[in-house]
C-alpha positions, 0 to 999 in steps of 0.5 A, spaced: 399 679 314 393 675 317 388 678 322 388 672 326 392 671 332 395 664 330 397 667 323 405 667 320 404 674 321 403 674 328 409 669 329 414 674 325 411 680 330 413 676 336 420 674 333 422 681 331 419 684 338 423 678 342 429 679 338 430 687 339 428 686 347 434 680 347 439 684 344 437 690 348 438 686 354 445 683 352 447 690 351 448 689 343 447 695 339 441 694 335 442 696 328 436 695 324 435 697 317 430 703 316 426 698 312 425 693 317 422 699 322 417 701 316 422 707 314 424 709 307 417 708 304 416 701 306 412 697 311 416 693 316 417 686 315 412 684 320 407 689 317 408 686 310 403 681 306 407 676 303 405 673 296 407 667 292 406 667 285 403 660 282 405 661 275 409 666 271 406 667 265 402 673 262 398 674 268 404 672 272 406 679 271 401 682 276 407 680 281 410 687 278 404 691 281 405 687 288 413 688 288 411 696 288 407 696 294 410 698 300 406 693 304 407 687 300 413 683 299 413 677 293 417 672 296 416 665 291 415 663 284 412 657 282 412 655 275 413 648 271 416 652 266 423 655 268 424 659 263 418 663 265 420 664 272 427 667 270 423 672 265 419 674 270 424 674 276 429 679 271 424 684 271 426 691 274 421 690 280 424 683 282 431 684 280 436 682 286 430 680 290 431 673 294 425 669 291 424 661 292 423 658 286 420 651 284 416 647 279 411 645 284 407 650 287 405 645 293 412 646 296 411 653 297 404 652 300 408 650 307 412 656 307 410 662 311 407 666 306 400 669 307 397 669 300 397 666 293 396 669 286 394 663 282 395 665 275 395 658 271 391 656 265 384 655 267 384 648 268 389 649 274 385 654 278 380 650 282 385 645 284 391 650 286 386 654 290 383 649 294 390 646 296 392 653 297 386 654 302 387 648 305 394 650 307 391 657 310 393 661 304 389 667 302 388 667 294 387 671 288 385 666 283 384 669 275 378 668 271 375 664 269 373 659 275 374 652 273 373 648 267 367 644 269 361 645 273 363 640 278 369 644 279 365 651 280 361 647 286 367 645 289 369 652 291 363 652 296 368 648 300 372 655 301 366 659 302 363 654 308 369 652 311 374 657 311 370 664 311 376 667 314 380 667 308 380 672 303 379 670 296 379 675 290 376 673 283 380 676 277 375 680 274 378 686 275 373 690 271 370 691 278 376 695 280 376 699 274 373 706 273 367 705 270 363 698 272 361 700 279 358 707 277 354 704 272 351 699 277 350 704 282 346 708 277 342 702 275 341 699 282 339 706 285 333 706 279 336 712 275 334 708 268 327 706 271 325 699 271 330 694 268 327 691 262 332 688 258 340 686 259 344 684 253 351 682 254 357 680 249 364 678 249 370 677 244 369 671 240 374 665 241 379 662 236 380 656 231 386 653 228 392 651 232 397 645 230 399 640 234 406 638 232 409 634 238 417 635 240 421 634 246 420 639 251 425 644 253 430 643 258 427 646 265 420 644 262 416 639 267 411 636 263 408 632 268 407 638 272 405 643 267 399 638 265 397 637 272 390 635 272 389 635 265 390 629 260 397 628 259 399 629 252 405 631 248 409 637 248 407 642 242 408 649 241 401 651 240 399 648 246 404 649 251 408 655 249 403 660 244 400 666 248 393 664 249 393 657 246 390 653 252 385 658 252 382 655 246 383 647 248 378 643 251 383 639 255 385 646 259 379 651 258 372 652 255 374 658 251 372 665 251 365 664 253 368 663 260 375 666 258 373 673 256 366 672 257 367 672 265 368 679 265 361 682 262 358 676 265 361 678 272 358 685 271 351 682 270 352 678 276 354 684 280 347 687 279 344 680 279 347 679 286 344 685 289 337 684 286 337 677 289 338 673 283 343 667 282 344 662 276 339 662 270 334 656 271 334 655 263 339 656 258 338 655 250 344 656 246 347 655 239 354 656 237 360 654 233 365 649 235 371 648 230 372 641 227 379 641 225 385 644 228 388 644 235 383 649 238 376 646 240 372 650 244 366 654 242 368 660 238 361 663 237 355 663 241 348 666 242 345 664 248 338 666 252 338 665 259 332 665 263 332 667 271 328 665 277 324 671 276 322 670 269 327 675 266 331 673 260 338 675 258 342 675 252 349 673 252 353 672 245 360 673 242 361 680 239 359 678 232 353 674 234 350 680 238 349 685 233 342 683 231 340 684 238 343 691 240 338 696 239 339 703 236 341 708 241 343 715 240 350 716 243 352 709 244 358 706 241 359 699 241 366 696 244 368 689 244 365 687 250 360 690 255 353 689 259 348 694 257 342 695 261 335 698 258 330 701 263 324 704 262 327 711 263 334 710 260 340 706 259 347 705 261 352 701 258 359 699 262 365 695 260 373 695 262 374 702 257 368 706 258 361 708 261 355 710 257 348 712 258 342 715 255 344 722 257 349 727 260 345 728 266 344 721 267 352 720 267 353 726 272 349 722 277 354 717 277 358 721 282 352 721 287 348 716 285 344 715 291 344 710 298 345 704 294 353 703 294 357 697 292 364 695 295 369 700 292 376 697 291 380 704 291 385 702 287 387 696 282 384 689 283 390 686 286 391 692 291 383 691 293 386 684 295 391 686 299 387 691 303 382 685 304 387 681 307 389 687 312 382 688 314 382 695 310 376 693 305 372 687 302 374 683 296 370 687 291 369 680 287 367 675 292 367 667 291 360 666 291 359 671 286 364 668 282 361 661 282 354 663 280 357 667 274 362 661 272 356 656 272 352 660 268 358 660 262 358 653 263 351 652 262 351 655 255 357 651 253 354 645 255 347 647 252 351 648 245 354 641 246 348 637 248 342 639 244 341 646 245 338 647 252 339 645 259 335 647 265 338 648 272 336 646 279 339 650 284 336 646 290 339 640 287 345 644 284 345 640 278 342 640 271 335 637 269 332 634 263 339 633 259 342 626 261 348 628 257 349 635 259 348 633 267 354 627 266 358 633 263 358 637 269 364 632 271 370 632 267 376 627 269 382 630 273 388 626 273 391 624 279 393 626 284 390 633 282 383 630 283 382 634 290 375 636 289 371 634 296 365 630 294 361 633 299 360 640 295 360 637 288 354 632 289 359 626 286 
């Protein structure tokens, strides 16, 4: 369901109205299912947001959540692995539904579908989202955003040219119970002046073996690799849960793959204080030298921003030397810790903690500075934004900024330990190797980035 008059939804509305009118004029009985008129707990078809799932693996399971929403209908599945489509479709929430199934998601971009949920591997996120937006589809894209700075910058095409589209970035911590109240405490000055911010996330993995074998029936190898270099099929690359999160062809590892969550929490605060991408990053880290997995596993980064504030971001093991001893603080596997002149606040997916019970109590009525409240799950917030009932809680410009910061850390580790970012020129300065690595080749026909936005 879109809000502009030329949308497919409006066409469905006109069709239903015309059909009912014609039937009445001709004297035909108008026996319409209750659900078609919005009864039985379901919205009428003309009021439902239709969703296509691009990829049906782990994060594709959000389809079950959509299927239980009375004003949403999942109508299509796309995955180059037919077995994953079949498994998803067999779930009780989708069983018996008529769903279009395809190995190539491009075939559903031309269909009368309102929105796409992009649940692919990281390397597919940006190409799929760009193609969806060009087809006029709203998009929920899982985190992290892209696998290069160039890909992140390319997303500005959607920001600049398709502002009517709703884009939700998949950092669902913003829609949870703890992050927004924590941010509102900090923004309303309840910890005084922010003196330090410390961020951490789970470390990455090493290992993995590459044992080539024929792809199983129903596995479209060319489509699965898409923009990534074409390799041989192997279980640890193509089937193992989380395998491609740690292979540099497909991702940059947990520095962005998991780090996207606490870094997004940080970015929410930075956005509200007018601070963007760090202007300098100094980082060290470890990259496996054996095995299939070859992304950063451990990292320790100091990010300096334009206001001269420095913020530490490291994996959950490397962060320990920087964490102060705070009464009542219980470290979790990820989080964003704000240290102020009058107290501290910490938030993660699992909890909000603060320097006193009195401070925590203020989160119920923190003050005038309020953030977007998703009022439900992250995917529900996406649907509400499409219907015009809310705004997406994690917008695309914010996603670009936080993801570029993660890439600067990865490139600093890989290319000499330090990088500087020029926001006006949208490029790395003073490190030729890192600047070159802002671009990563994409296999044709999937290099769909517009040079107007990447500086290429």
